N, C-alpha and C positions, 0 to 999 in steps of 0.2 A: 741465764744463769751466769754468774760472774766467775771469771777465771780463777779466784782464789778458792771459791767453793767447788768448783771442778777439780782442782788440784787436790784438795782435802778428801774429796769422795773418792778420787783415782787412788790416793794413797791407801785408804780403808780398803778399797776393793781389791787392791793389789794384795794386801796382806790376807785377805779372805780367799784370794786364789790359791794361795799356799795350802789352804785345807778346804777344798771345795764342798764337802758337804755340811761344813760348819755354818751355824747362823753366828750373829754377833754375840759376844760372850755376855754383854752387859748393855742395858739401857737406862739412861737417867731419866727418872719418872717426874720429878719437880725438883727445881733447882732455885737457890736464892744467891743473887750476885750482889757483891757490896758495889755501890755506886762509885763510879770513877770521879775524879774532881772535875771533869769536863762534861763528856756526853754522858747520857744515861738517865734514870736506871735502866739496865737490860733485863730482858726477861725471855722466856721461850716463846718462839714463834707458834709451835705446835704443841698442842695438849699432850703431855705424858712421853714426850720425844725431844728431850732437851739436849741429848748427846748419846753417843755410841762408843764403846771401847771393847777391846779384846785382849785377852791375855796371851800374849805370843809365845812365851816359854815359860817353864815353871822349875824350879829346883825340887828334887825329891828327897824327904827325910829318909825313907826306908831304903832307897837304892844309892841315894848320893849324886845321881847324875842329873842332866839337865834334858827335860822333855818337852815336845811341842804341844800346842793347843789340843789336837785331837788325837794324839799318840795314847795307845794303850799300854799300861805298863802296871807293875804291882800284882798282888795277890788277892785282891779284893773283887769278887765277881759283881758286887752291888755297885761298885764305884771303880769301874774299868778304866777311866780316863780322869785321873785325880786332877790335872790341870784344867780340864774343860769343867769338871764338876766341883772345883775347888775344896776339896777334901783336906783332911787334917794332914795327909802326906805332903801337902805343898809347904815347903821352907821358904821360899820367895819365888818372885814372879815379876816379869816385865809386862807391862800394859800400854798399848797405844790408844790414846782417846782423843775423840773429835767432838766439839760442841759447838752449838751455833744459837745465838741470841740475837735479840733487836731491841732497840728503843721504842719501836713503834712509831706511828706518824706523829710528830711533835715538834715544837719549835726548839731547835737547838740553841744553847747558850742565851736563851731569852729573846732572840730576834729571828727574823726571816720568816718564811713560810714552813708550816709543818713538813717534816720529811723522815724517813728512817734511817737509823745508822745501825748496820750489822756487825755483829763480832763473832768471828770464827777462830776457834782456838784448837791447836794440834798439839798435843803434850805425849811425851814418853816418861813413863813412871817405873821406878824400881822400888819395890815393896818387900819388906821382910814379913813374914807371918809370926807376930809375937805369940799369939795363941790363937785358939779355935775362932775367937770372936774378933781379934783385932790384928790389923795390918798397918804397917807404919813404914814410910819411905819418902821419897823425893823425886822431882821430875825437872825435865827442861823441855821447852818447846817454843812456840810462838803464838802471837795473836794479830789477826789482821782485821781491819775495820774497813768496810765498804758501805758505798751510798745506795740507798734504796731507789735513787733516781736513775740509776744505771749509767748510761753514757754520758749523761748531762750534769752528772755529779762529780765529786772529788776522786782523784785516783786512789786505790788502794794503798792503806798505810798498815805498815807491819812493824813489829818490834818483837825481841825475844823477850821469853819469860823464863823465870827459874822458880821452882816451887821447893823451898827448903823443907817445908812440912806437909806431908798429904797423908791423911789418917783415914781408915776404913774400918768401920765398926758395924758388926751384925750382932745386934744386942740379944736375939734369941737364942744365939749359939751358947750363951752363958747357962742356958737352962738344959738344952739338949742338942744333938747333933743329927740333923736329918736334912734331906732335900729342900724342905721349906724352910729351915731356920738358916740354910747356906744361901737362899735366894733373895733375901732382902737385906738392906742395910743402909747405913747413911755415910757418905763421904765427905771429910771437911779438908780443904786445901787452902793454903796461905801462899799466894803467887808474889813475886817481885816482877812488875813489869818494868823494862828498862827502855832507855832512848827518850829523847824530847819530842813531844807533839804539842801542836799549838791549834787554835781555832781556825786558823788560816788553812792548815793541813785538812781540816773537815769542811772547808768551803765556806768558812763564815769570815767575819772580819777579823783582820790582825789585832792582837791585843785583847781579845775577849776572854782568851783560856791559854794557859801555857802549863805544861807538866813534864817533869823529868822522870827519874825512878820513883815508882809507886808501888804500894803494898796493895793487893786485891784480894779478897777472901771469897771462897765460894763454898756453899754447903748443898748436898744433893742426896736425895733419896733414889735408890736405885733399885733395879731388878736384875738379877743375874739369871741369864736364860740357862746357862750349862747345868748346874745341878737342879734346876726346876723340870727341865724336859729330858734329861739323860741319866740323872741318878735314879736307882732302882727303889732306894729308901732314904 
């Protein structure tokens, strides 16, 4: 397992250690990644596990305070943990998210033997709950590329990412509010990937590819574990 992936998993594990009885808040089921101008396209390596995320803290509309992921508060016995269960009481929240994608074994930049490039992305998002169906926010994080060949490949490449637009939509919430309608939705993010990366950084010939700041979009269908397993209705 690469050092980058170990660090990412340790980060998520550390957050979950703060709430030892809780599972991940959210799992990405299907994702579409916009192809970068160099390597790609990227896709999920594991079916229905494209990424994992957790709401670390949430703001409360009824109490005005800040509450943790697993914390009980409010007066609704059917939704005792509003942050975990993503209820209407949530006014804003902070989410930490990790995703993992691969190009699969293919010739990169049109030359060389087939090999896989992996993309690891760690982001922190701050989102406002516009209404029961829509969250809107922004995020900052980093993307790291690693070589599927392990020690024989290129060194890990990292760059910062800024996401000025991160939109979450739960369409069924427009019809009614319950554990089922809060559990599934779609996320759209438009990220700005910074720094210069060249084909030589990916272990290919110099001059095959060079990219500076670049826009990269991602659309994801997600399953939110919190309301699905913990809400009573």
